[in-house]
N, C-alpha and C positions, 0 to 999 in steps of 0.2 A: 731773734732775727725778725726784721720787719719786711713785709713784701710790698712792692709797689704794685699799683693796680694795672690792669691790662691797658687802660687808656689814661693818659695824663697830659691834658691840654689845658688851656686857659679855662675852659668850661668846668673841668673837674678839679682844678688846683685847690680851691678853697676847701672843698670837702676832703680831698685827699690829705691836705696838710693838717686839717683838724684831726682826722683819724690817725695819721702818723704821730702827731703830737701826743694824743692820748696814749697810744701804744708806747711811745718813747718814755712817757712818765711812768709807765708800769714796768719797764725793763729794769731789772735789778743788776744786770751784768754791766761791768765797767766798759765793755766794748759794744757800741751800737753798730750792728750790721744791717744794711739795707740791701735786699735782694731785688734786682731788676729783671729777673728771668721771665716774669709774666708780662712785662711792658712791651706792647706791640705798637701802639699809636701814641705819639707824643709830639710836643713842640718845645720851643725854648723855655716855656713855663716849667717844664719838668726840671730843668736845671735850677731855676729859682727855688722850687720846692726842695730840692736836694741841698742847696746852699742853706736854706732855713733849717733843715734838719741837722745839718752840720753845726750851725750856730747854736741851736738848742742843745745838742749833745755836749758841745764844749761848755756851754753855760752851766750844765749840770755835772760837769767834771767827767764826762765820758769820752772815750776815743770813738772815732767815726770811721767806718769802712763800707765801701760799696762793692757788691759782687754781681756778676752776671748782667751788667748793663748791656743793652743793645749796642753794637758797634757804631751805629749812626749817632746815638746819643753821646758816646765817648768822643766821636769826631766833632760833634757840635761843641762839646766842652772844650776841646783843644782849640777850635776855631775862635771861641770867645776868650781863650786864655785863662780858663778857670779849672783846667784838668788837674793842676797841682792842688788847688783848694779842695777838690773833691777826692784827692788821693786815690786816683784810679789805679787799679792794679796794672802792672806792666803789660800783661797780655791784652788788656782792654785799651791801652793807650798806645 
């Protein structure tokens, strides 16, 4: 399981994505789970980071799942029409 940082805005996106990519490469499990329970401050850049993680997981033949995303981020994903791409759990969407 990979954890999102407390803050994920445009300022942190490059470093967060780099760290998530390194962690993803080390994950041996066929299911990549990203936990958003620590995420408190974010903007739409967080969605771009999650979409890139999804793309990388698929490229490496892994399934992708998000857990414990903040409700506001789930709402933002729905607003942009990408909630299905991020396969948000029913409780979050």
